[in-house]
N, C-alpha and C positions, 0 to 999 in steps of 0.2 A: 367427387370425380373431379381429377387433377387435370386441368386443361393448358398447358403450355401456350404464351404468345409468339405468334410466327410472323413474316412477313405476308405481304398480299401474294395470296396465290393467284396463278394464269390459268385459265381454263384450258381443256385440252384442247379443244380447236384453235384458240388464240398459239399454245405452246408447239404446235406445228409450222402453223403460219407464220410464227417471229423468224423463223431462219429464211424465210422468203423478204421478209422486212428487214433483215439485217444485210442479206447480197444487195436490195435495192440502196440501201443506205449509202453501202459501199461504193457503189456506181453512181450515184448523184453527188457524193462528196469527191470520185474523181473527175467526173465531166463536167460537173459544173462548178462546183464551189471551189476546187483547186486551180480554177482557169486563170485566174489573176495572176499565178504563178510566172505565167510568163511576161510582166509587166516589164522586165530587162530587155528582152527582145525585142516588144512592143515597142519600148522606150526608141532603141534605137531606128527600128523601121518607121516609126511615126515621123524622126526626125529626118529618114532620106526620102518618104513618098509624099511629104506636105510641104518639105523644105520651110519648117517654121522656126522660129527664134528657141533656143532652149529655155528660156522662162516658161515659155507658153507650154512647149511639151512638160516640163516639168508640171506645170501645175495639172495638166491634163493627167499625166502618170499618178499623181500623188491622189487625186480626186479619185480614178479608177479603183487605185489599190487600196483605200480607207475606206470603202463602201460597206465592204463585208462587215466592218464593226460599227460605222456611223449607222449604219441602216438595222442592226439585228433588232433593236426593239419592233421594230416594224412586223419584222418575222413572229416576233413572241404576240405582236396582237392580233396578228392573222390566227394563230394556233389556238388561244382565247377566245377568238370571235367562231371559229369552224374547227380545223384540224388539221393534222400533221400533213394529211394527204393533201389539202388544199393548200397548203404553203410550198410543198414541195411542189405539184403540179402549175402553180402561177410562175414559178422560179424557173421553170422551164421556157414557158411561154414567154416570161420578160426578158430570159436572158437569149432565146432566139431574136425577139424582135427587135433588141436593141445591136446584135451582131448584125444581124441582116442588113438594117438600116444601115450601119458602118459602112457596110461593103458599097453603098452608094453615094456615100458622101467625097466630096470633092474638096471640103476646104474645113478646115483645122478647125474651128468655132462650130461646126455640128456634131461633132466627137464628144463634146464636152455633154452634150444631151444625151449622144446615143449609146455613149460608154457610160453613162450614167444608169442609165434603163439597165443595161447588161449588169451593172455591178451590183443594182439593187436585187436583180435575178439569183447572181450569185451568193448575196447574202441569205435571200430566202432558203437556196438550198441547203447551205451550210446548216442553220437555224433549222429547218425541219427535218432535214437528213440526220440531224441527231436526238432533237427531242422524242421523234419516233422509236426510238430504241428506249426510251427511260419508262414506257408505257409496254413495252413488250418484253424489256427484261429487267424489272423492278428490283430483284435480288442480284443483278449480275451487269448491272449497266454499265461499271467500268471498263467490266470485260469487253461487252458489247461496244462498247465506246472506241476501247483500244483497238479492235478492230476493223470498225471501220472508217476509224480515222487513219489509219493507214492508207485510205484513198487518197487524202489529202496529200500525203508523202509521196506515194508512185504518182500524182499529176505534178509536184513538183520536180520530178524527174522526168515525166513526158513533155509535160506542155512547152518549156523551156525551145526545147529540140523540134517539136512537133511544129511550132508555129513559124520556126525559121525555114525548116523544109517547105511549108505553105506557100511560103511568100516568097522563096526562091523558085517556086514551081508556078503558082496563078497568080504573085503577086499581092500586097494585100489588102486589095479588095476580093480575091479569090479565098485568101483565106479567111476574114472573116463570114465570108458567106457559110464557108464549109466547119466553120467552127460554129455556126448559129443554128445549121443540123444537126451536130453533134449535142448540144447542149437542148435542141427540143425534146430528145429522146428521154430525158431526164423526166420530163410529163409523164409520159409512157409508165417510166419506174415510180412514179409518185402516186401514181392509181393503185398499186400493188400496196400501199402502206395503208391499209383501211383502218379504221379508229378501231381502237380498243373499248369495251364494256366500261374500261376504266376512263379512257379519256373521255366517252361519250357525259358518263356522269361528272366528271369535272366541270367540264363545260356546261354543262346546266345549272350546275351549282354557282360556276362564276357569274351567269347571266342571271339567276335570279339575286344574288348579292349585289350586284351592280341595280337590277329594278329597286330596291330597298336601300340604296343610298344615290344620292344628288351628285352629280357632277363635281359639284363644289365642293363637298365635304371629302370624297374621293379625294379629289386635288389637294385638298388644303392635308390631309391624313398622308400622304404620298410626300409632299414638299417638307411636313415636318420631321417626316423619319430619315428624308436626305441631309437635312440640316441636321440631324441631331448626329449621323453617320461623320458628318466633314468636321463636328468637335472632337473626334478621334486624333491624335495625333500619330498614332501608328499606320491608319487608314490614310491621312494625308501625304505621310511617307510614302507608301505604297502606290499611290498614283502618281507622285513626281518619281518613284522608279520606270512605273511602267512607261510613262510618256519619254522618259530619258532611252529607254530599250526600245520602243516604238522606232524613235528616228535612226536609231544606230543599227537597228534591223533593218528598215525598211529601204534606206538609201542606198545600203550593198545589194538589198534585191534589186532594186531599181538600175544602178549605176553601177553593177561589176560586170556587165558584157561591154558596155559604153569603155569603162577602163580597160577591158583585155585590148579593143578594137585600136582606140584611140594612142595608149601608154605602150600597148604590148606588141602591137602589129598581128593582132590574132584575125581571122577571115570571121566575116558572121556566123557562118555555121559551127566553126571551130570556138567560136566565143560562145554560142548557143549550146554547144555539146556540154562544154566544160559549167555553165552558168545551170545544168540539169544536175549535176551531183550533187547541189545541197538535198536534191531530193531525195538520194539514198542515205544521205548521212541522217536526217529527217525520219524516214521510215524506222531506221535501227535505233535513234532516241530516243522516240516516243513510245516505244516497247519497252525501253529499260528504265527511262527515268522515274515511270510511273511506282515501281515496284521499288526502286533505291529511295524513293520521298516515302514511303509509307515504314520503311526503319525507322522506331523510333531512335535511335544512334545519329540517326541523322538527317530526319526531317525537310521538309521542302525548302525552310529558307536558305538553309545551309547547303543545300542543292542549288537554288536560285544564284544567292551569292558566289559559291564556286564555278559555276559555270559561266555566269558574266565574267567572273575575273580569267578564266581560259579563253575568253572569248575576246578580254582586252589583248594577252598575250599574242593572241592570234594575228588579230590587227597591227598590231605594231610591228610584228615580225613578216606582214603580208607582202610588201613592196618587194622585200628581199628573195621571200619565197618562191612568188609568183615568177620570179626570170627564169625558172626553171618549170617545163609543160609537167613534168611530175608535182612542182611545188605546186601548181596553180588547180588543178584537182584535189590536191590534198587540202588547200585553205579551200575548196568549194565544199568538199565534203565535211571538214573540221566544222565552218562554217553553220552547216546543215545540223549537226550533231549536236555540237552545242548551244548555240544561237537561238534555233528552230525549237530543240527540245526543250527551254526558260517559255516556252507561251504553255505546254504541256503545263505546266506548275501555275500558271495566273490562276485558275477559278481554284485551287487548293490553298494556294495563300490568302486570297479574299475569303476564304472560308474560315482561314486559320485568324484571320486581323479581324472579324466581324462576327465568325459565329453562323450557324445554320440558320437563322433564323431573318437575319439580316441581308443573306448571302447574296440571295434575287437581286434584288435591289442593289447591292452595292454591286455585285459583277456587272448589272448594266451601265453603271457609271466607269468601271473601270475598262470596260468595253469601248464605252465612248471617248476615254481619256486615249487608249490606245488609239483610236482610230484619228484622234486630233493630232499625234506626233506620226501618225504617218500620212498626214495630210500637208503638214508644214514642212516635215525632214527633207522631201526631194526639193522645193523650189529655193530652200536655203541653201542645200548642197550645192544645186546651178550656180549659184550668185559663187560659192566659195571655188567650185571648181573651175568656173571662170576666170576668176582672180588669180588662185594658187596653182591652178594646175589641178591633173585626176592623182598627181602624186599623197593632193590632201587626204583622200576618200577615206584610205583603212586607219590612218592615224585619228581622223577626226572622229571616226566611229567606235574606236579603243577606247578616247577618251570616256563618250556617253557610255560605253560599257562598265568602264572603270566608276562612274560616277553611279551607275544603277545598283552596281554594287555594292557600294560604299551605303547607299540612301538606304539598301534594302537590308540594312545590319539593325535599322531601328525598327524594322518590323516583328524583329524575335523576339517572342515570349516563350521562358523556360519551359514553361509548362502548356500542355495543348490549352485551346480554348475550351471554355466549359461544354457550349453549347454543343459544338464538335464532337462531343465524344459522348453523349447522351448524360450530362448532369441535368439537377434540379438547381431550379431560380439561381443561376448561375453560378454555383459554387463548384468548386474544382473535382472533378471525378476522380475515386480511387478504384475502390473495387464493387463491385456490383452486390449486392444484398436480396436474397430471396426470402419470401415471406408468402403467408396463405393469408385466403381472406374468405368469410363466407357471406355469399349474395345470393339471393334468392335461393338457398337450398342448393348452391354448387360452391365447390372450393375451388379456387383458382391461384394457381401457383404465378406471385407477381415479384417480376424482376425489376428491382429499381435500384439504380447507381448511386454509392454511397456518396456522401456529401460530408459540408464539414460535421464533425461529430456532436454538435449541439442540434444542428437538422436532423443528423440520422437518428438521434435520440427521439427526437420529436417526432417526425416520420412512424416511427414504431409503436411511439404510445398513441399515436393517434387511429394505428392499423390496430392495434390491439383492443381498443377500446370502441372499433366500429363494427360490432358483431351483427349481423342483420337479423331479425325474427323471420318467421317461414313466409312470411307475408311482405318482405323487404322495406316495410315501411316504417316500423319504429324500431330504435336500437331497443335491447334487451332490458335495459334498465328502466327504460318506460314501459314496458309491458309490464313488470312486475309492481309497476304504483308507484315506482319512484317520482315524484312531482317535482322534486325540489334539487335543482343543479346549483351545484358551486361555483361561484364567480371564479372565471378567470380570465388571463390576459389577452388583450387584443390580438397579440402574435399567437398564443394558441387557437383562438377562435378560429384566425387565418389557417392554421393549419389543418383544424379540423373541417372546413368547407374545403378545402383543396383535397384532403382525405377522399373526403364524397365523392366529389366529383371524378377523382381518379378510379374510383369501385364505381359508377356510375356509365364511364366513357369504356373501363374494362368490359365490363357486361355486352356493350352494344360493337365494340370493336375487336374481338377475340383474335382476328386477324393482324391486329396492327401491334407493333411494340410501344410500349408506357417509353 
């Protein structure tokens, strides 16, 4: 009997329900996770309502807009302990509490507390809304995530203008109250994201693993892995590039409406409308960038470098382009298309540099660095704009986009990372080799990615020599009475042990791919 290995199948009941989860995820990202995209309009509204110093407001906006990345590990921890449904449910409650509390605040100092609570809720919505799709769409996670993430792009388009309309109609306190009620609806959507059997099984395994390992040994293992990653020069270059990109991206997001109002004479509502146009570019970009980056002739590194270079030229010419109203809309759309599109490539870049085994921990570090850039960028820019004027905004960001492109070139690797393409033992994969193995009277078709010539030869020899008898206990040679075993090299012994492990693993996990 020949059995081919396939990806994990989804039960029929979950197949029907997963479309409900996909819709829930879309609206969770739209109504809650994408809320911080109104930060540019919020920056001007808070300055007007509280008459605070620009430096204080810039720190408040930086903290609020960076929490989605800085607090992402909290969402991951909640999912590991409980479920995605719990994470999303808590996100709605926290955003509701934070925004409703903000509506009663009369001193800007208290906004640091209330908007922090709201920012944490938005972070949980982003993590939970995305992770839930991985369990319901195990073979089409990228497609499902691409559909759901358009909710963030649509939120980028909706929230700036919506917040400004609410401020003009109900003042900033009424705007906070209405947005809090909107975010509370995501708790109801989160209840629809019921855990899958796979998610429950994974959490139980995590719980047993944590019980068997002390906190000290677990922390030591995590720390050792992170230190090892920082020894990789390409990973350090990626972190530098991500930090520069985060600063450049965030300062335009925060100060673009204020730039139009104070430098170009736009009204608050007009500026908010222009500031919403990056959302349209973001929706278009996130649907196209992923497809282009999968082309082997392009690759994610080249895409990332190219889009940052285009963002550089866009920023250098922006002061002249925005003199015309159509030019301001063009700059906003192009910024969303090219700069926001770069965010889609951050995870693939991390996997390309570190490989799939280290990508989870590495991506957490990358998000932390991205959050740090979002945190320090606006306060630094506030001081620069106060000294040199708003004409410095786009040139300064353009230089940072250029630095990002140059540094990112150092992360390029001519051949794909082996782990990301299914190789064995860290060697570069080329083509797949198919062979058959007999285990417990069943013949299995094993698809093994090709590796270095020497390793391919050793692997095939190993498989040819490991035909098991009917009881699956002893090799055929030993059953024939051959007790003397020739001496072998240590490397050959390791290869034989590894081969046996792979055969045992295959028999118990026929739904998994080697």
